ROZAMAR-413523 format. One record per residue (C-alpha): chain; x, y, z. Coordinates in nm, 4 decimals. Example, Ala and Ser with C-alpha at 12.3 -4.5 7.8 and 13.67 -1.06 7.14 Angstrom:
2
LUMMAR / A / 1.2300 / -0.4500 / 0.7800
LUMMAR / A / 1.3670 / -0.1060 / 0.7140
***
This chain:
152
LUMMAR / A / -2.4394 / 0.0845 / -0.6520
LUMMAR / A / -2.4859 / -0.2708 / -0.5209
LUMMAR / A / -2.4615 / -0.4156 / -0.8719
LUMMAR / A / -2.1242 / -0.2505 / -0.9107
LUMMAR / A / -2.0128 / -0.3772 / -0.5697
LUMMAR / A / -2.1212 / -0.7315 / -0.6618
LUMMAR / A / -1.9488 / -0.6965 / -0.9958
LUMMAR / A / -1.6178 / -0.6122 / -0.8277
LUMMAR / A / -1.6601 / -0.8997 / -0.5827
LUMMAR / A / -1.7242 / -1.1353 / -0.8726
LUMMAR / A / -1.4274 / -0.9891 / -1.0563
LUMMAR / A / -1.2009 / -1.0554 / -0.7551
LUMMAR / A / -1.3179 / -1.4205 / -0.7465
LUMMAR / A / -1.2646 / -1.4479 / -1.1198
LUMMAR / A / -0.9112 / -1.3141 / -1.0926
LUMMAR / A / -0.8297 / -1.5614 / -0.8150
LUMMAR / A / -0.9558 / -1.8499 / -1.0279
LUMMAR / A / -0.7776 / -1.7067 / -1.3309
LUMMAR / A / -0.4478 / -1.7071 / -1.1398
LUMMAR / A / -0.5040 / -2.0709 / -1.0549
LUMMAR / A / -0.5860 / -2.1503 / -1.4167
LUMMAR / A / -0.2856 / -1.9483 / -1.5382
LUMMAR / A / -0.0463 / -2.1678 / -1.3446
LUMMAR / A / -0.2052 / -2.4784 / -1.4897
LUMMAR / A / -0.2702 / -2.3549 / -1.8449
LUMMAR / A / 0.0866 / -2.4154 / -1.9586
LUMMAR / A / 0.0135 / -2.7818 / -2.0409
LUMMAR / A / -0.0087 / -2.8861 / -2.4056
LUMMAR / A / -0.3790 / -2.8975 / -2.5049
LUMMAR / A / -0.3210 / -3.1702 / -2.7644
LUMMAR / A / -0.2167 / -3.4298 / -2.5066
LUMMAR / A / -0.4743 / -3.6148 / -2.3087
LUMMAR / A / -0.4486 / -3.8494 / -2.0173
LUMMAR / A / -0.4017 / -4.2134 / -2.1130
LUMMAR / A / -0.7246 / -4.4073 / -2.1390
LUMMAR / A / -0.9494 / -4.1061 / -2.2035
LUMMAR / A / -1.1358 / -4.0416 / -2.5249
LUMMAR / A / -1.0339 / -3.7468 / -2.7368
LUMMAR / A / -1.3932 / -3.6629 / -2.8331
LUMMAR / A / -1.5595 / -3.3763 / -2.6474
LUMMAR / A / -1.8201 / -3.4877 / -2.3980
LUMMAR / A / -2.1777 / -3.3666 / -2.4099
LUMMAR / A / -2.3174 / -3.1285 / -2.1461
LUMMAR / A / -2.0388 / -3.1811 / -1.8947
LUMMAR / A / -2.0282 / -2.9150 / -1.6235
LUMMAR / A / -1.7189 / -2.6958 / -1.6256
LUMMAR / A / -1.4716 / -2.7658 / -1.3464
LUMMAR / A / -1.1558 / -2.5824 / -1.2503
LUMMAR / A / -0.8901 / -2.8370 / -1.1675
LUMMAR / A / -0.5392 / -2.7344 / -1.0618
LUMMAR / A / -0.2704 / -2.8910 / -1.2818
LUMMAR / A / 0.1013 / -2.8588 / -1.2204
LUMMAR / A / 0.3189 / -2.7236 / -1.4994
LUMMAR / A / 0.4412 / -3.0019 / -1.7239
LUMMAR / A / 0.1880 / -3.2642 / -1.6104
LUMMAR / A / -0.0916 / -3.3924 / -1.8310
LUMMAR / A / -0.4548 / -3.3160 / -1.7613
LUMMAR / A / -0.6638 / -3.5976 / -1.6085
LUMMAR / A / -0.9294 / -3.5377 / -1.8739
LUMMAR / A / -0.9605 / -3.4522 / -2.2405
LUMMAR / A / -1.0714 / -3.1116 / -2.3524
LUMMAR / A / -0.9448 / -2.7624 / -2.4039
LUMMAR / A / -0.7282 / -2.5780 / -2.1562
LUMMAR / A / -0.8172 / -2.2104 / -2.1648
LUMMAR / A / -0.5454 / -1.9503 / -2.1123
LUMMAR / A / -0.5938 / -1.6952 / -1.8350
LUMMAR / A / -0.6559 / -1.4006 / -2.0680
LUMMAR / A / -0.9329 / -1.5807 / -2.2541
LUMMAR / A / -1.0897 / -1.7063 / -1.9320
LUMMAR / A / -1.0911 / -1.3585 / -1.7785
LUMMAR / A / -1.2201 / -1.2062 / -2.1036
LUMMAR / A / -1.5072 / -1.4552 / -2.1156
LUMMAR / A / -1.5955 / -1.3826 / -1.7536
LUMMAR / A / -1.5840 / -1.0060 / -1.8211
LUMMAR / A / -1.8205 / -1.0612 / -2.1127
LUMMAR / A / -2.0559 / -1.2624 / -1.8936
LUMMAR / A / -2.0544 / -0.9959 / -1.6215
LUMMAR / A / -2.1054 / -0.7204 / -1.8807
LUMMAR / A / -2.3850 / -0.9205 / -2.0428
LUMMAR / A / -2.5589 / -0.9674 / -1.7063
LUMMAR / A / -2.5206 / -0.5973 / -1.6303
LUMMAR / A / -2.6613 / -0.5011 / -1.9702
LUMMAR / A / -2.9575 / -0.7359 / -1.9187
LUMMAR / A / -3.0214 / -0.5705 / -1.5806
LUMMAR / A / -3.0012 / -0.2194 / -1.7315
LUMMAR / A / -3.2310 / -0.3235 / -2.0155
LUMMAR / A / -3.4807 / -0.4592 / -1.7644
LUMMAR / A / -3.4678 / -0.1302 / -1.5704
LUMMAR / A / -3.5104 / 0.0797 / -1.8845
LUMMAR / A / -3.7904 / -0.1418 / -2.0105
LUMMAR / A / -3.9757 / -0.1116 / -1.6801
LUMMAR / A / -3.9157 / 0.2663 / -1.6822
LUMMAR / A / -4.0550 / 0.2905 / -2.0366
LUMMAR / A / -4.3532 / 0.0776 / -1.9379
LUMMAR / A / -4.4268 / 0.3204 / -1.6536
LUMMAR / A / -4.3943 / 0.6144 / -1.8958
LUMMAR / A / -4.6259 / 0.4389 / -2.1401
LUMMAR / A / -4.8853 / 0.3894 / -1.8640
LUMMAR / A / -4.8658 / 0.7596 / -1.7734
LUMMAR / A / -4.9041 / 0.8607 / -2.1376
LUMMAR / A / -5.1985 / 0.6231 / -2.1837
LUMMAR / A / -5.3684 / 0.7653 / -1.8742
LUMMAR / A / -5.3165 / 1.1196 / -2.0057
LUMMAR / A / -5.4430 / 1.0159 / -2.3465
LUMMAR / A / -5.7589 / 0.8680 / -2.1923
LUMMAR / A / -5.8178 / 1.1906 / -1.9947
LUMMAR / A / -5.7756 / 1.4011 / -2.3109
LUMMAR / A / -6.0103 / 1.1726 / -2.5006
LUMMAR / A / -6.2743 / 1.2050 / -2.2291
LUMMAR / A / -6.2328 / 1.5845 / -2.2322
LUMMAR / A / -6.2736 / 1.5917 / -2.6095
LUMMAR / A / -6.5837 / 1.3742 / -2.5837
LUMMAR / A / -6.7332 / 1.6141 / -2.3276
LUMMAR / A / -6.6559 / 1.9126 / -2.5510
LUMMAR / A / -6.8100 / 1.7385 / -2.8511
LUMMAR / A / -7.1452 / 1.7057 / -2.6719
LUMMAR / A / -7.3871 / 1.9931 / -2.7414
LUMMAR / A / -7.4216 / 2.2532 / -2.4640
LUMMAR / A / -7.7723 / 2.2825 / -2.3121
LUMMAR / A / -7.9510 / 2.6071 / -2.4030
LUMMAR / A / -7.9522 / 2.7372 / -2.0446
LUMMAR / A / -7.5712 / 2.7030 / -2.0208
LUMMAR / A / -7.4909 / 2.8664 / -2.3535
LUMMAR / A / -7.3467 / 3.2135 / -2.4015
LUMMAR / A / -7.6098 / 3.2883 / -2.6661
LUMMAR / A / -7.8763 / 3.2706 / -2.3949
LUMMAR / A / -7.7051 / 3.4456 / -2.1037
LUMMAR / A / -7.5527 / 3.7405 / -2.2945
LUMMAR / A / -7.8856 / 3.8933 / -2.3974
LUMMAR / A / -8.0432 / 3.8063 / -2.0590
LUMMAR / A / -7.7550 / 3.9817 / -1.8821
LUMMAR / A / -7.7836 / 4.2871 / -2.1057
LUMMAR / A / -8.1602 / 4.3133 / -2.0523
LUMMAR / A / -8.1337 / 4.2659 / -1.6730
LUMMAR / A / -7.8500 / 4.5173 / -1.6565
LUMMAR / A / -8.0387 / 4.7727 / -1.8651
LUMMAR / A / -8.3573 / 4.7225 / -1.6613
LUMMAR / A / -8.1580 / 4.7599 / -1.3368
LUMMAR / A / -7.9967 / 5.0789 / -1.4633
LUMMAR / A / -8.3325 / 5.2252 / -1.5615
LUMMAR / A / -8.4806 / 5.1310 / -1.2220
LUMMAR / A / -8.1904 / 5.2980 / -1.0380
LUMMAR / A / -8.2232 / 5.6129 / -1.2514
LUMMAR / A / -8.5994 / 5.6280 / -1.1963
LUMMAR / A / -8.5579 / 5.5726 / -0.8192
LUMMAR / A / -8.2894 / 5.8407 / -0.7941
LUMMAR / A / -8.4976 / 6.0914 / -0.9892
LUMMAR / A / -8.7988 / 6.0272 / -0.7627
LUMMAR / A / -8.5878 / 6.0881 / -0.4520
LUMMAR / A / -8.4524 / 6.4107 / -0.6011
LUMMAR / A / -8.8037 / 6.5557 / -0.6644
LUMMAR / A / -8.9265 / 6.5009 / -0.3124
***
């Protein structure tokens, strides 16, 4: 929500500057101020300078029309927003990857435990016959005790 709010604030500033540039962009871009070189300068910071209609620019370079200026700023804002969304999605996918890796490690540990042989005293093959024998012996003892009580 705040990114959108900042985007609209930036857009309002851009439109104000674009209006200023639109009033000055009517000058002929092929004319330069007397005494200035017509070659583009290297790594010169971009400045917005108000120029009255019909006057020549105090520097050489390209005057950008309002539509192009606004379009470039929209692209920059959209590019920044896409970078931000990509960063969020990348971090979200990294968190998902960590969760999946943790789950994978837990499954691997579980499989390793299941692959180990079960001790003889914990196996079903030992306790099933023991349970049957104890149960049968208990049943016989109960029957014998009940029959003794009945004869007395």
